[in-house]
Backbone atoms as SQL, in Angstrom:
CREATE TABLE atoms (id INTEGER PRIMARY KEY, chain TEXT, resi INTEGER, resn TEXT, atom TEXT, x REAL, y REAL, z REAL);
INSERT INTO atoms VALUES
  (1, 'A', 1, 'MET', 'N', 125.873, -59.712, -114.881),
  (2, 'A', 1, 'MET', 'CA', 126.768, -59.477, -113.776),
  (3, 'A', 1, 'MET', 'C', 128.182, -59.923, -114.128),
  (4, 'A', 2, 'ARG', 'N', 128.298, -61.110, -114.753),
  (5, 'A', 2, 'ARG', 'CA', 129.623, -61.597, -115.148),
  (6, 'A', 2, 'ARG', 'C', 129.448, -62.754, -116.126),
  (7, 'A', 3, 'THR', 'N', 130.527, -63.068, -116.835),
  (8, 'A', 3, 'THR', 'CA', 130.530, -64.190, -117.770),
  (9, 'A', 3, 'THR', 'C', 131.754, -65.054, -117.513),
  (10, 'A', 4, 'SER', 'N', 131.701, -66.269, -118.032),
  (11, 'A', 4, 'SER', 'CA', 132.799, -67.215, -117.903),
  (12, 'A', 4, 'SER', 'C', 132.846, -68.049, -119.171),
  (13, 'A', 5, 'GLU', 'N', 134.034, -68.199, -119.736),
  (14, 'A', 5, 'GLU', 'CA', 134.209, -68.989, -120.952),
  (15, 'A', 5, 'GLU', 'C', 134.969, -70.273, -120.635),
  (16, 'A', 6, 'ASN', 'N', 134.555, -71.387, -121.233),
  (17, 'A', 6, 'ASN', 'CA', 135.250, -72.652, -121.074),
  (18, 'A', 6, 'ASN', 'C', 135.296, -73.359, -122.426),
  (19, 'A', 7, 'PRO', 'N', 136.190, -72.879, -123.325),
  (20, 'A', 7, 'PRO', 'CA', 136.228, -73.443, -124.683),
  (21, 'A', 7, 'PRO', 'C', 136.622, -74.916, -124.723),
  (22, 'A', 8, 'GLU', 'N', 137.445, -75.365, -123.778),
  (23, 'A', 8, 'GLU', 'CA', 137.858, -76.772, -123.773),
  (24, 'A', 8, 'GLU', 'C', 136.658, -77.711, -123.631),
  (25, 'A', 9, 'TYR', 'N', 135.687, -77.314, -122.804),
  (26, 'A', 9, 'TYR', 'CA', 134.497, -78.145, -122.597),
  (27, 'A', 9, 'TYR', 'C', 133.286, -77.614, -123.364),
  (28, 'A', 10, 'LYS', 'N', 133.530, -76.616, -124.224),
  (29, 'A', 10, 'LYS', 'CA', 132.554, -76.117, -125.192),
  (30, 'A', 10, 'LYS', 'C', 131.296, -75.532, -124.554),
  (31, 'A', 11, 'TYR', 'N', 131.492, -74.661, -123.536),
  (32, 'A', 11, 'TYR', 'CA', 130.351, -73.931, -123.002),
  (33, 'A', 11, 'TYR', 'C', 130.784, -72.565, -122.495),
  (34, 'A', 12, 'SER', 'N', 129.817, -71.652, -122.466),
  (35, 'A', 12, 'SER', 'CA', 130.004, -70.307, -121.928),
  (36, 'A', 12, 'SER', 'C', 128.896, -70.070, -120.914),
  (37, 'A', 13, 'LEU', 'N', 129.199, -69.311, -119.880),
  (38, 'A', 13, 'LEU', 'CA', 128.222, -69.010, -118.840),
  (39, 'A', 13, 'LEU', 'C', 128.019, -67.506, -118.742),
  (40, 'A', 14, 'ALA', 'N', 126.792, -67.101, -118.445),
  (41, 'A', 14, 'ALA', 'CA', 126.469, -65.714, -118.129),
  (42, 'A', 14, 'ALA', 'C', 125.625, -65.732, -116.860),
  (43, 'A', 15, 'PHE', 'N', 125.987, -64.893, -115.911),
  (44, 'A', 15, 'PHE', 'CA', 125.276, -64.817, -114.636),
  (45, 'A', 15, 'PHE', 'C', 124.523, -63.489, -114.597),
  (46, 'A', 16, 'VAL', 'N', 123.216, -63.552, -114.370),
  (47, 'A', 16, 'VAL', 'CA', 122.390, -62.353, -114.308),
  (48, 'A', 16, 'VAL', 'C', 121.669, -62.314, -112.965),
  (49, 'A', 17, 'GLY', 'N', 121.399, -61.111, -112.476),
  (50, 'A', 17, 'GLY', 'CA', 120.700, -60.951, -111.212),
  (51, 'A', 17, 'GLY', 'C', 120.717, -59.501, -110.775),
  (52, 'A', 18, 'TYR', 'N', 120.376, -59.282, -109.517),
  (53, 'A', 18, 'TYR', 'CA', 120.273, -57.928, -108.971),
  (54, 'A', 18, 'TYR', 'C', 121.256, -57.684, -107.842),
  (55, 'A', 19, 'GLY', 'N', 122.250, -58.475, -107.711),
  (56, 'A', 19, 'GLY', 'CA', 123.243, -58.330, -106.663),
  (57, 'A', 19, 'GLY', 'C', 124.028, -59.605, -106.538),
  (58, 'A', 20, 'ASN', 'N', 125.132, -59.542, -105.821),
  (59, 'A', 20, 'ASN', 'CA', 126.015, -60.700, -105.716),
  (60, 'A', 20, 'ASN', 'C', 125.447, -61.782, -104.813),
  (61, 'A', 21, 'ASN', 'N', 125.684, -63.016, -105.215),
  (62, 'A', 21, 'ASN', 'CA', 125.373, -64.197, -104.448),
  (63, 'A', 21, 'ASN', 'C', 126.327, -64.203, -103.252),
  (64, 'A', 22, 'PRO', 'N', 126.002, -64.572, -102.062),
  (65, 'A', 22, 'PRO', 'CA', 124.783, -65.244, -101.634),
  (66, 'A', 22, 'PRO', 'C', 123.692, -64.318, -101.113),
  (67, 'A', 23, 'ASP', 'N', 123.922, -63.013, -101.104),
  (68, 'A', 23, 'ASP', 'CA', 122.915, -62.093, -100.570),
  (69, 'A', 23, 'ASP', 'C', 121.708, -61.938, -101.480),
  (70, 'A', 24, 'HIS', 'N', 121.890, -62.156, -102.784),
  (71, 'A', 24, 'HIS', 'CA', 120.818, -62.015, -103.760),
  (72, 'A', 24, 'HIS', 'C', 120.843, -63.209, -104.703),
  (73, 'A', 25, 'ALA', 'N', 119.679, -63.526, -105.232),
  (74, 'A', 25, 'ALA', 'CA', 119.596, -64.641, -106.180),
  (75, 'A', 25, 'ALA', 'C', 120.205, -64.237, -107.516),
  (76, 'A', 26, 'GLU', 'N', 120.774, -65.205, -108.196),
  (77, 'A', 26, 'GLU', 'CA', 121.253, -64.984, -109.544),
  (78, 'A', 26, 'GLU', 'C', 120.894, -66.193, -110.395),
  (79, 'A', 27, 'ILE', 'N', 120.816, -65.968, -111.690),
  (80, 'A', 27, 'ILE', 'CA', 120.514, -67.045, -112.629),
  (81, 'A', 27, 'ILE', 'C', 121.738, -67.266, -113.495),
  (82, 'A', 28, 'GLU', 'N', 122.106, -68.522, -113.681),
  (83, 'A', 28, 'GLU', 'CA', 123.226, -68.898, -114.538),
  (84, 'A', 28, 'GLU', 'C', 122.664, -69.376, -115.866),
  (85, 'A', 29, 'LEU', 'N', 123.030, -68.701, -116.950),
  (86, 'A', 29, 'LEU', 'CA', 122.624, -69.092, -118.300),
  (87, 'A', 29, 'LEU', 'C', 123.808, -69.771, -118.976),
  (88, 'A', 30, 'THR', 'N', 123.566, -70.907, -119.609),
  (89, 'A', 30, 'THR', 'CA', 124.624, -71.666, -120.261),
  (90, 'A', 30, 'THR', 'C', 124.393, -71.683, -121.767),
  (91, 'A', 31, 'TYR', 'N', 125.447, -71.370, -122.518),
  (92, 'A', 31, 'TYR', 'CA', 125.421, -71.549, -123.967),
  (93, 'A', 31, 'TYR', 'C', 126.347, -72.713, -124.283),
  (94, 'A', 32, 'ASN', 'N', 125.824, -73.733, -124.897),
  (95, 'A', 32, 'ASN', 'CA', 126.612, -74.884, -125.326),
  (96, 'A', 32, 'ASN', 'C', 127.100, -74.612, -126.736),
  (97, 'A', 33, 'HIS', 'N', 128.417, -74.463, -126.906),
  (98, 'A', 33, 'HIS', 'CA', 128.996, -74.119, -128.206),
  (99, 'A', 33, 'HIS', 'C', 128.535, -75.101, -129.268),
  (100, 'A', 34, 'GLY', 'N', 128.202, -74.563, -130.435),
  (101, 'A', 34, 'GLY', 'CA', 127.762, -75.396, -131.547),
  (102, 'A', 34, 'GLY', 'C', 126.263, -75.626, -131.579),
  (103, 'A', 35, 'THR', 'N', 125.556, -75.197, -130.550),
  (104, 'A', 35, 'THR', 'CA', 124.103, -75.354, -130.527),
  (105, 'A', 35, 'THR', 'C', 123.474, -74.149, -131.195),
  (106, 'A', 36, 'GLU', 'N', 122.790, -74.365, -132.298),
  (107, 'A', 36, 'GLU', 'CA', 122.176, -73.264, -133.049),
  (108, 'A', 36, 'GLU', 'C', 120.845, -72.830, -132.448),
  (109, 'A', 37, 'HIS', 'N', 120.089, -73.782, -131.904),
  (110, 'A', 37, 'HIS', 'CA', 118.819, -73.450, -131.258),
  (111, 'A', 37, 'HIS', 'C', 118.471, -74.568, -130.268),
  (112, 'A', 38, 'TYR', 'N', 117.578, -74.254, -129.370),
  (113, 'A', 38, 'TYR', 'CA', 117.119, -75.225, -128.388),
  (114, 'A', 38, 'TYR', 'C', 115.655, -75.539, -128.651),
  (115, 'A', 39, 'GLU', 'N', 115.314, -76.801, -128.565),
  (116, 'A', 39, 'GLU', 'CA', 113.928, -77.221, -128.717),
  (117, 'A', 39, 'GLU', 'C', 113.203, -77.028, -127.396),
  (118, 'A', 40, 'MET', 'N', 111.900, -76.939, -127.461),
  (119, 'A', 40, 'MET', 'CA', 111.114, -76.852, -126.239),
  (120, 'A', 40, 'MET', 'C', 111.449, -78.068, -125.377),
  (121, 'A', 41, 'GLY', 'N', 111.791, -77.833, -124.138),
  (122, 'A', 41, 'GLY', 'CA', 112.177, -78.923, -123.249),
  (123, 'A', 41, 'GLY', 'C', 113.674, -79.068, -123.097),
  (124, 'A', 42, 'THR', 'N', 114.470, -78.517, -124.021),
  (125, 'A', 42, 'THR', 'CA', 115.922, -78.592, -123.880),
  (126, 'A', 42, 'THR', 'C', 116.528, -77.241, -123.509),
  (127, 'A', 43, 'ALA', 'N', 115.741, -76.172, -123.594),
  (128, 'A', 43, 'ALA', 'CA', 116.267, -74.843, -123.299),
  (129, 'A', 43, 'ALA', 'C', 116.453, -74.638, -121.793),
  (130, 'A', 44, 'TYR', 'N', 115.601, -75.217, -121.001),
  (131, 'A', 44, 'TYR', 'CA', 115.710, -75.095, -119.543),
  (132, 'A', 44, 'TYR', 'C', 116.484, -76.284, -119.018),
  (133, 'A', 45, 'GLY', 'N', 117.589, -76.010, -118.367),
  (134, 'A', 45, 'GLY', 'CA', 118.407, -77.093, -117.870),
  (135, 'A', 45, 'GLY', 'C', 118.134, -77.435, -116.421),
  (136, 'A', 46, 'HIS', 'N', 118.379, -76.461, -115.522),
  (137, 'A', 46, 'HIS', 'CA', 118.228, -76.742, -114.105),
  (138, 'A', 46, 'HIS', 'C', 118.325, -75.463, -113.300),
  (139, 'A', 47, 'ILE', 'N', 117.960, -75.556, -112.021),
  (140, 'A', 47, 'ILE', 'CA', 118.218, -74.465, -111.088),
  (141, 'A', 47, 'ILE', 'C', 119.413, -74.871, -110.238),
  (142, 'A', 48, 'ALA', 'N', 120.041, -73.901, -109.607),
  (143, 'A', 48, 'ALA', 'CA', 121.198, -74.184, -108.752),
  (144, 'A', 48, 'ALA', 'C', 120.990, -73.530, -107.396),
  (145, 'A', 49, 'LEU', 'N', 121.391, -74.238, -106.360),
  (146, 'A', 49, 'LEU', 'CA', 121.285, -73.747, -104.993),
  (147, 'A', 49, 'LEU', 'C', 122.644, -73.825, -104.319),
  (148, 'A', 50, 'GLY', 'N', 123.012, -72.778, -103.595),
  (149, 'A', 50, 'GLY', 'CA', 124.242, -72.813, -102.806),
  (150, 'A', 50, 'GLY', 'C', 124.005, -73.567, -101.514),
  (151, 'A', 51, 'VAL', 'N', 124.911, -74.450, -101.170),
  (152, 'A', 51, 'VAL', 'CA', 124.828, -75.229, -99.929),
  (153, 'A', 51, 'VAL', 'C', 126.186, -75.197, -99.236),
  (154, 'A', 52, 'PRO', 'N', 126.201, -75.295, -97.904),
  (155, 'A', 52, 'PRO', 'CA', 127.485, -75.261, -97.197),
  (156, 'A', 52, 'PRO', 'C', 128.368, -76.476, -97.478),
  (157, 'A', 53, 'ASP', 'N', 127.745, -77.639, -97.707),
  (158, 'A', 53, 'ASP', 'CA', 128.487, -78.885, -97.905),
  (159, 'A', 53, 'ASP', 'C', 127.697, -79.753, -98.877),
  (160, 'A', 54, 'ALA', 'N', 128.136, -79.826, -100.122),
  (161, 'A', 54, 'ALA', 'CA', 127.397, -80.561, -101.157),
  (162, 'A', 54, 'ALA', 'C', 127.295, -82.046, -100.835),
  (163, 'A', 55, 'HIS', 'N', 128.366, -82.640, -100.317),
  (164, 'A', 55, 'HIS', 'CA', 128.345, -84.069, -99.984),
  (165, 'A', 55, 'HIS', 'C', 127.311, -84.350, -98.891),
  (166, 'A', 56, 'ALA', 'N', 127.307, -83.535, -97.842),
  (167, 'A', 56, 'ALA', 'CA', 126.340, -83.714, -96.745),
  (168, 'A', 56, 'ALA', 'C', 124.914, -83.510, -97.248),
  (169, 'A', 57, 'ALA', 'N', 124.710, -82.533, -98.131),
  (170, 'A', 57, 'ALA', 'CA', 123.376, -82.298, -98.685),
  (171, 'A', 57, 'ALA', 'C', 122.907, -83.510, -99.480),
  (172, 'A', 58, 'CYS', 'N', 123.798, -84.095, -100.282),
  (173, 'A', 58, 'CYS', 'CA', 123.438, -85.293, -101.051),
  (174, 'A', 58, 'CYS', 'C', 123.080, -86.452, -100.134),
  (175, 'A', 59, 'GLU', 'N', 123.843, -86.629, -99.089),
  (176, 'A', 59, 'GLU', 'CA', 123.549, -87.720, -98.150),
  (177, 'A', 59, 'GLU', 'C', 122.187, -87.530, -97.494),
  (178, 'A', 60, 'LYS', 'N', 121.873, -86.295, -97.123),
  (179, 'A', 60, 'LYS', 'CA', 120.577, -86.002, -96.504),
  (180, 'A', 60, 'LYS', 'C', 119.445, -86.234, -97.501),
  (181, 'A', 61, 'ILE', 'N', 119.627, -85.806, -98.734),
  (182, 'A', 61, 'ILE', 'CA', 118.619, -86.004, -99.780),
  (183, 'A', 61, 'ILE', 'C', 118.435, -87.490, -100.063),
  (184, 'A', 62, 'ARG', 'N', 119.545, -88.222, -100.170),
  (185, 'A', 62, 'ARG', 'CA', 119.492, -89.667, -100.419),
  (186, 'A', 62, 'ARG', 'C', 118.781, -90.389, -99.269),
  (187, 'A', 63, 'ALA', 'N', 119.079, -90.006, -98.019),
  (188, 'A', 63, 'ALA', 'CA', 118.468, -90.637, -96.843),
  (189, 'A', 63, 'ALA', 'C', 116.962, -90.400, -96.794),
  (190, 'A', 64, 'ALA', 'N', 116.519, -89.281, -97.383),
  (191, 'A', 64, 'ALA', 'CA', 115.088, -88.972, -97.414),
  (192, 'A', 64, 'ALA', 'C', 114.398, -89.590, -98.625),
  (193, 'A', 65, 'GLY', 'N', 115.139, -90.404, -99.409),
  (194, 'A', 65, 'GLY', 'CA', 114.558, -91.069, -100.571),
  (195, 'A', 65, 'GLY', 'C', 114.752, -90.316, -101.871),
  (196, 'A', 66, 'GLY', 'N', 115.557, -89.248, -101.843),
  (197, 'A', 66, 'GLY', 'CA', 115.806, -88.459, -103.047),
  (198, 'A', 66, 'GLY', 'C', 116.775, -89.134, -103.989),
  (199, 'A', 67, 'ASN', 'N', 116.876, -88.609, -105.189),
  (200, 'A', 67, 'ASN', 'CA', 117.681, -89.196, -106.250),
  (201, 'A', 67, 'ASN', 'C', 118.887, -88.310, -106.558),
  (202, 'A', 68, 'VAL', 'N', 120.083, -88.765, -106.197),
  (203, 'A', 68, 'VAL', 'CA', 121.323, -88.069, -106.534),
  (204, 'A', 68, 'VAL', 'C', 121.765, -88.579, -107.896),
  (205, 'A', 69, 'THR', 'N', 121.835, -87.683, -108.879),
  (206, 'A', 69, 'THR', 'CA', 122.140, -88.105, -110.243),
  (207, 'A', 69, 'THR', 'C', 123.571, -87.789, -110.669),
  (208, 'A', 70, 'ARG', 'N', 124.260, -86.945, -109.906),
  (209, 'A', 70, 'ARG', 'CA', 125.684, -86.688, -110.132),
  (210, 'A', 70, 'ARG', 'C', 126.309, -86.501, -108.764),
  (211, 'A', 71, 'GLU', 'N', 127.219, -87.392, -108.420),
  (212, 'A', 71, 'GLU', 'CA', 127.853, -87.330, -107.111),
  (213, 'A', 71, 'GLU', 'C', 128.694, -86.063, -106.967),
  (214, 'A', 72, 'THR', 'N', 128.967, -85.698, -105.740),
  (215, 'A', 72, 'THR', 'CA', 129.741, -84.505, -105.414),
  (216, 'A', 72, 'THR', 'C', 131.142, -84.582, -106.012),
  (217, 'A', 73, 'GLY', 'N', 131.566, -83.497, -106.647),
  (218, 'A', 73, 'GLY', 'CA', 132.904, -83.412, -107.223),
  (219, 'A', 73, 'GLY', 'C', 133.071, -82.101, -107.961),
  (220, 'A', 74, 'PRO', 'N', 134.275, -81.852, -108.469),
  (221, 'A', 74, 'PRO', 'CA', 134.516, -80.580, -109.172),
  (222, 'A', 74, 'PRO', 'C', 133.809, -80.532, -110.521),
  (223, 'A', 75, 'VAL', 'N', 133.416, -79.326, -110.906),
  (224, 'A', 75, 'VAL', 'CA', 132.807, -79.094, -112.205),
  (225, 'A', 75, 'VAL', 'C', 133.864, -79.312, -113.287),
  (226, 'A', 76, 'LYS', 'N', 133.449, -79.777, -114.462),
  (227, 'A', 76, 'LYS', 'CA', 134.398, -79.970, -115.568),
  (228, 'A', 76, 'LYS', 'C', 135.086, -78.648, -115.886),
  (229, 'A', 77, 'GLY', 'N', 136.388, -78.665, -115.936),
  (230, 'A', 77, 'GLY', 'CA', 137.146, -77.483, -116.294),
  (231, 'A', 77, 'GLY', 'C', 137.287, -76.463, -115.181),
  (232, 'A', 78, 'GLY', 'N', 136.951, -76.832, -113.944),
  (233, 'A', 78, 'GLY', 'CA', 137.041, -75.879, -112.842),
  (234, 'A', 78, 'GLY', 'C', 137.246, -76.558, -111.511),
  (235, 'A', 79, 'SER', 'N', 137.160, -75.777, -110.464),
  (236, 'A', 79, 'SER', 'CA', 137.368, -76.320, -109.124),
  (237, 'A', 79, 'SER', 'C', 136.128, -76.219, -108.247),
  (238, 'A', 80, 'THR', 'N', 135.058, -75.616, -108.755),
  (239, 'A', 80, 'THR', 'CA', 133.825, -75.503, -107.988),
  (240, 'A', 80, 'THR', 'C', 133.267, -76.891, -107.712),
  (241, 'A', 81, 'VAL', 'N', 132.930, -77.163, -106.453),
  (242, 'A', 81, 'VAL', 'CA', 132.382, -78.458, -106.055),
  (243, 'A', 81, 'VAL', 'C', 130.866, -78.408, -106.231),
  (244, 'A', 82, 'ILE', 'N', 130.349, -79.347, -107.024),
  (245, 'A', 82, 'ILE', 'CA', 128.919, -79.407, -107.313),
  (246, 'A', 82, 'ILE', 'C', 128.412, -80.838, -107.190),
  (247, 'A', 83, 'ALA', 'N', 127.098, -80.963, -107.211),
  (248, 'A', 83, 'ALA', 'CA', 126.412, -82.254, -107.306),
  (249, 'A', 83, 'ALA', 'C', 125.068, -81.962, -107.958),
  (250, 'A', 84, 'PHE', 'N', 124.410, -82.990, -108.468),
  (251, 'A', 84, 'PHE', 'CA', 123.072, -82.833, -109.028),
  (252, 'A', 84, 'PHE', 'C', 122.130, -83.825, -108.383),
  (253, 'A', 85, 'VAL', 'N', 120.924, -83.360, -108.118),
  (254, 'A', 85, 'VAL', 'CA', 119.834, -84.218, -107.673),
  (255, 'A', 85, 'VAL', 'C', 118.669, -83.987, -108.633),
  (256, 'A', 86, 'THR', 'N', 117.730, -84.907, -108.649),
  (257, 'A', 86, 'THR', 'CA', 116.567, -84.792, -109.515),
  (258, 'A', 86, 'THR', 'C', 115.326, -84.788, -108.648),
  (259, 'A', 87, 'ASP', 'N', 114.416, -83.834, -108.907),
  (260, 'A', 87, 'ASP', 'CA', 113.188, -83.777, -108.118),
  (261, 'A', 87, 'ASP', 'C', 112.219, -84.864, -108.590),
  (262, 'A', 88, 'PRO', 'N', 111.111, -85.064, -107.878),
  (263, 'A', 88, 'PRO', 'CA', 110.178, -86.139, -108.255),
  (264, 'A', 88, 'PRO', 'C', 109.616, -86.025, -109.676),
  (265, 'A', 89, 'ASP', 'N', 109.614, -84.812, -110.250),
  (266, 'A', 89, 'ASP', 'CA', 109.122, -84.642, -111.614),
  (267, 'A', 89, 'ASP', 'C', 110.218, -84.807, -112.655),
  (268, 'A', 90, 'GLY', 'N', 111.462, -85.038, -112.217),
  (269, 'A', 90, 'GLY', 'CA', 112.560, -85.242, -113.148),
  (270, 'A', 90, 'GLY', 'C', 113.395, -84.011, -113.442),
  (271, 'A', 91, 'TYR', 'N', 113.081, -82.868, -112.805),
  (272, 'A', 91, 'TYR', 'CA', 113.872, -81.656, -113.022),
  (273, 'A', 91, 'TYR', 'C', 115.178, -81.721, -112.241),
  (274, 'A', 92, 'LYS', 'N', 116.241, -81.208, -112.856),
  (275, 'A', 92, 'LYS', 'CA', 117.562, -81.230, -112.223),
  (276, 'A', 92, 'LYS', 'C', 117.742, -80.034, -111.291),
  (277, 'A', 93, 'ILE', 'N', 118.405, -80.288, -110.173),
  (278, 'A', 93, 'ILE', 'CA', 118.779, -79.245, -109.227),
  (279, 'A', 93, 'ILE', 'C', 120.261, -79.406, -108.948),
  (280, 'A', 94, 'GLU', 'N', 121.023, -78.356, -109.234),
  (281, 'A', 94, 'GLU', 'CA', 122.464, -78.369, -108.982),
  (282, 'A', 94, 'GLU', 'C', 122.721, -77.837, -107.580),
  (283, 'A', 95, 'LEU', 'N', 123.557, -78.528, -106.845),
  (284, 'A', 95, 'LEU', 'CA', 123.993, -78.069, -105.525),
  (285, 'A', 95, 'LEU', 'C', 125.418, -77.562, -105.679),
  (286, 'A', 96, 'ILE', 'N', 125.646, -76.304, -105.324),
  (287, 'A', 96, 'ILE', 'CA', 126.966, -75.688, -105.444),
  (288, 'A', 96, 'ILE', 'C', 127.492, -75.440, -104.040),
  (289, 'A', 97, 'GLN', 'N', 128.641, -76.007, -103.753),
  (290, 'A', 97, 'GLN', 'CA', 129.209, -75.884, -102.411),
  (291, 'A', 97, 'GLN', 'C', 129.777, -74.485, -102.196),
  (292, 'A', 98, 'ARG', 'N', 129.342, -73.859, -101.112),
  (293, 'A', 98, 'ARG', 'CA', 129.829, -72.534, -100.750),
  (294, 'A', 98, 'ARG', 'C', 131.205, -72.660, -100.111),
  (295, 'A', 99, 'VAL', 'N', 132.051, -71.688, -100.370),
  (296, 'A', 99, 'VAL', 'CA', 133.354, -71.620, -99.715),
  (297, 'A', 99, 'VAL', 'C', 133.340, -70.369, -98.850),
  (298, 'A', 100, 'GLU', 'N', 133.374, -70.549, -97.559),
  (299, 'A', 100, 'GLU', 'CA', 133.351, -69.409, -96.656),
  (300, 'A', 100, 'GLU', 'C', 134.567, -68.536, -96.871),
  (301, 'A', 101, 'GLY', 'N', 134.338, -67.246, -96.897),
  (302, 'A', 101, 'GLY', 'CA', 135.430, -66.299, -97.045),
  (303, 'A', 101, 'GLY', 'C', 135.921, -66.121, -98.456),
  (304, 'A', 102, 'ALA', 'N', 135.280, -66.778, -99.443),
  (305, 'A', 102, 'ALA', 'CA', 135.719, -66.631, -100.838),
  (306, 'A', 102, 'ALA', 'C', 135.313, -65.262, -101.346),
  (307, 'A', 103, 'SER', 'N', 136.147, -64.655, -102.154),
  (308, 'A', 103, 'SER', 'CA', 135.795, -63.365, -102.719),
  (309, 'A', 103, 'SER', 'C', 134.803, -63.537, -103.839),
  (310, 'A', 104, 'GLY', 'N', 134.117, -62.475, -104.179),
  (311, 'A', 104, 'GLY', 'CA', 133.162, -62.518, -105.290),
  (312, 'A', 104, 'GLY', 'C', 131.841, -63.096, -104.862),
  (313, 'A', 105, 'THR', 'N', 131.462, -64.218, -105.423),
  (314, 'A', 105, 'THR', 'CA', 130.126, -64.754, -105.234),
  (315, 'A', 105, 'THR', 'C', 129.943, -65.491, -103.911),
  (316, 'A', 106, 'GLY', 'N', 131.006, -65.923, -103.283),
  (317, 'A', 106, 'GLY', 'CA', 130.874, -66.756, -102.107),
  (318, 'A', 106, 'GLY', 'C', 130.685, -68.218, -102.476),
  (319, 'A', 107, 'LEU', 'N', 130.639, -68.525, -103.757),
  (320, 'A', 107, 'LEU', 'CA', 130.523, -69.901, -104.235),
  (321, 'A', 107, 'LEU', 'C', 131.766, -70.248, -104.995),
  (322, 'A', 108, 'ARG', 'N', 132.249, -71.448, -104.835),
  (323, 'A', 108, 'ARG', 'CA', 133.413, -71.921, -105.584),
  (324, 'A', 108, 'ARG', 'C', 133.239, -73.387, -105.862);
């Protein structure tokens, strides 16, 4: 669907899916520059979910006993507001704050 390059922070993104977010799900694939191959267990990074307010979502998750592993703030090299939480099995879940009225994906 689209790609994004961030050479300063040494990663590239590719977004694949069947329609634009938030109406349809999409998957974000990350290539970390300089990585020749991924070992089993390092190829899968995390899933991402759009939320109206990342800070409020983290507070709700924390209040329910969840583990916030990256506090709410802008992504490196961008302005998209994100946070990370970890599920009980240790898998990462990225929370991406939605911006109402934003063009394109509806996420920023």
